[in-house]
N, C-alpha and C positions, 0 to 999 in steps of 0.2 A: 421479591428480591431484597438484599442485604443493603441498607442506605449507608453502611459503614465502608462499602468499597469505593474506591477512588473512581473508577470506571464501572457503571452499571447501564446495560443497554439492553433492550428487548423491544425490537421493532420488527412492523411488517409494513413495507412499502411496494409499489408496483410502478415499474416504468416502463410504458409500452406494454409488450407481451412478457416482460420479465418481472418475476415475483421474488421479493426479497423477505426472508422470515429468520432474523438474526437475534440471539440473545447469548450475551457473556458477560461476565465480570472480570474484574481485576484489580489489585492492590497497589499497582504503581509499577515503576520500571518502564520497560519497552516492551507493550504488547504488539505483536506483529500479526496482522491479518494476512494469511499467506493462501495461496490458492491460484488457480490458472487464471489467464486474462478473461474476463468476462464473468467472473464468479460471483461478482457482486461486491467486492472489496473496497471500491471507490465510492460506491453508494453508500456504504455505511459511514465512510468519512465526511460524504456530503450531508448526510441527515445529521452527524454529531456537530458539524459547522452551522447547520442552520439552512443550507443551500437546498435540501430537499425536506420535504415535510412528510413524515410517513403517515400512513392512514391510521394504524393502530400503534400502542406500545408507549414506551417511557424511555427517557434519555437522563441520566444525571451523572455529572462530573464533580468530584470532589463534594459530595453530599448536597451539591446545587441542582435541583432539577431544571433542566433546559427545555424538556418536551415531555408532556403528558397528555395523551388523547383523551383519556378519562374525563380530566378535569378542563379541556381545551387550552392548557398551557402552551404556549410557544413563544419562546425569547427569541427575539429577532437576532440574525447574525452578529450585528454590530455590538450587541451588548452580552454576548457570551464570553467573551474573553478567550477566543481560540486562537492559538498560534498556527497559522497554514504555512506549509511548505510542498510546493509541488515539483513535478518533474520539470516543468520550466519554470525557473526562479520568480517569473511575473514581476520583475522590478519595475519602477516607472522610470521610463527611457530619459525623459527631460530632467529628472533630478540626478544629483552626484550621489554617490555612495552615502556620503555623511546624511544628505537630505532623505534618502531612502530609510535610512537606520532611524532618523528623527521622527520619519512618518510613522513608523511602528510604535515609538515610545509615545507619540501623540494620543495614542488610543488607551495607553494604560494608565488606570486611576493611580492618582498621586500617591495614594496610601498603600497601593501595591507595587510600586517600582523598588523592587528589591534588588535587580540587576543595575549597576552602574555603567553608564555608556561607555567609558573608557576601559572598565574591566572587560565589558562583553568584547570590543574592538580587541584588546589583547587575546583574549581566548581565542577568538575567532582569527586571528593573525592576519587582520585587514587594515592595520593602520596605515601602511603606505597606499591604500586604495581610496581614502577617502575622498580626495578631491577628483576622482575619475566618474565618469558616465557608465553605465552599464554596458553599452555597445563595446567598449575598450577592454571588458574584462573575459577572462577565459570562462569557460563552463563550471569549473571548480570554484573560482572566485566568486561568480554570481551565485552560486548556491550558498557559499559561507556567508555573504552579504543576506540573502534571503533567510537563511536561518537566524542572523542576528536580528534582522528586522522582525521577525517573529518572537524571539527571546525578549527583546525590549518591550514588546506589549504587554508583558506582565501576563502570560498566558495561564489559565487554569491547567490546559492541556496542550500538547505540542502535537499537532495531526500532520502526518508527513506521508504523502501519496507518490510512490515511486521516485523518491528524490534523486535516485543515482541512475536512473533508467536511460537518460541522455547523456550521461558520462562515459569517456573512455576509461580504461583500465586505471592508466595513472590517477586520473582524477579522481576516481573512486576511492582510489587508496588515500588520497588525501582527506577526503571527507569521511570515511568511516570511522577513523580515530577520534575525528571531531565529534561524531554522532554519540561515539562511546562516551565521551566526557560529558554531553549533555545528559547521558543517562545516569551515569555515576556521581556526577559533581552537583548538577542543578537541582535535582531533586523534583523536575516537572515530568509528571506522567506523559508517556508517548505513544499514540497510535499509529501505527507504521505498516504502510501497505507496500507490498513487495509479492512476486512470484518468482525472484531468485532466491532458492534455497540456501547459498553462501551467504547471502545477506543476512537472512533471518538467523541461521545457525550463528553466525557471529554476534548478532546484536541482541536478540530476543531474550527478555525475561520468561514471557509465554507467549504460547503461539497458538491463534484461532486460525484452523483450518476450515476453510469456506469452499464448497463446491456448489454450483448451481442455485446460489442464493440462500444456502443453509449451512449451518455450522455442523462440520461432521466430527470434529475433535477440538478440545481446549486442554492444554497442559504445557509443561516443560517443552523446549524444543527435542530433547532427546527422546522423548515419547512420543510427540506428534512426527517428529522427522526421522524418527528411528527407521528401523527394518521393515520393509513391507511384508505383508503375506501374500502369498501366491506362488505360482509355479516358478522354479528357478529360470526357465526359459523366458517367462514372461516379465521377471523382475530385475534381472540381473544387471542392467544397465541403469535402472534408476533406483536402486537400493542403497542407501548411505547409512553408516553409523557415525553418531557421535560420541567422541571420547573426550573427557575432561582430565586435563593434566595442569601441571604448574610449571611457570618458567622457571628453567634453572640459569642460563646465559644466553648471550648473543655473541654469535661468531660473526664480528663486522667485516673481517676479510672476504668472507664468502657470502654474507647475506643471509645467514641462517639461524634460527633459533632452535636452542635443545630445551626439551620439556621433561619433566619428571612424572613418571606415571608408576604405578606398581607392577605392569607387565612388562616395563623396559623404558628406555630412552626413544624419545620421539623427536624427529628432526623435521623440521617446517621450514619453508621458505618465508623470509620477511619478518614480520610481526614486532613492532615496536611497543612492545608491554614490558613493565619492570620485571626484573627478578623477584619470584614470589608469588606473583599473580596467576590466578586461575584461568584458563584459556580453554575453549573447546574447539577440537579438531575434527573436520568432516572428512570421513573417508569413504569412497565409493567401492562397494564390494566386488566389483569387477577389477579394481587395481590391487588385489591383495593376493600374494604367494603364499602357499603353505610348504613347511618342511617339517619333518620328523627330528631333525638335529638343528641345532642352532647353527646357520650358516658362517662361513669364514672367507676371507677374501672376495667380498662381492661389494658392488657399486651400491647396494641398498643401506641406507643408514638407519632405517628403522626396523627393529625386530622385536614383536611382542610375543611373550609367552602366554600361551592359553591351553584351556582344556575343551575339547569337542562338547558342545552340549546337545546338538542335534544335526543329523545328516538327512536332507531333504532331496529326494529323488524323482523324477517323471520320467516320461518315455524320450525325452530329449536327451542331447549330449552332455547338456550342464546339470550340475548339483551343487545344491546351496548347502554350504558348512557353517553352522553358528557355533562361534567361539565364546566361551565364558572366560573373562578376563579378571585377574585379580582386581579387588575392588568393588566387582558386582556389575560391571558393564559387559555389554555383548557387542560383539563385532562380527558382522554378517560378511562371509566370503563366498566366492563361487569357483569352482573348478570343474573340471571334465568328470563325468561317471567313471572313465577309464582311471583317473588319478585316485577317486575314491577306493576302487577295488586294489589298485597296484600297491597303495601305500596303506591300506586298511583304515581309512578315514571313519572310525565309528564313535560312537558315543562315549565319553570319557578318556578318550585318548589324548595324549599331551602333544603339542605341536607348536610350531613357531610362524608366526604370521609376518610377512616380510612386506614392506610398504615403501615405494619411492617416495623421497622427499618431494620430487617434482610433480608426483600426482595429488599430493595432499592439498585441499583445497585451503586457501588462505583465509578459509572461514572462521577463522578462531578468534574468540573475543572473550571477555571476563564473563566468568560463569556467576 
């Protein structure tokens, strides 16, 4: 393994009848551990935090080795300088918000305290909460405080284990932009656990796909989360495509954002990103309609021009049509076999893909 990598993990651990055998590296940003519940993602987090001691392997963060089975090295959890944010904020209930934040700062070595207390409070938007106790906070407020406590501990890495799983949609929309700011402005590597594809598509610089305790794929979100292989009948409801576009403007009256893409204008709900920022759009293949001519006088706001790369048929009623978009991206779509025959949807044909704004996931984040 390369010691220069910020995150360098190669471990084998067993918990009861479950065996974990995971290895990957990352250079920084936000690395998402993605997979089904029970795949082993949280065990990786626990091993990095020092809460689980692997049987074999090595863990190094920022060039500092935290665990090495070959030499017997095991740095105890309190000396690892790891910032932890769990699904449950796990704030100390008898302390105020200010005291919870100060508790995190107490663990930071004085020479490593790069983040000022007042600056952290301002970034997190929790200045009005400092005198309150955790029991009086909303779920989103508690997570903001938990993130602040983790940041003020001056961590080598921030570990976030399903931090949004217990929040409702409005509270998730509060926290997601904050995590983006952590990723982009604080330059602290983040290891982020989730089984929610929309979160991963929005936030991740790199995705590690884990299934049954083993790494199945490592790479950019558009590669790991992109169109699935398999029969159209089996994959039409869980095949997604990731498209990268640039923010043009916001329509505040209707709560929409307009994005520029070489294939055409993309209209998405929400998205508080500055004009010019790159953003990812997650599109489900079953939510795309194809036309041979550019449609007019329809409610659909997003129409992308593409060329058919391949059409995949099986014995079922559904066919998959992969479109090559200008700029090199692929958009996976699904139509009936009857539509393939009647419209002549063969390789090389020019088509227009229509995507309803209401169906586009708000899983867009800076690329």
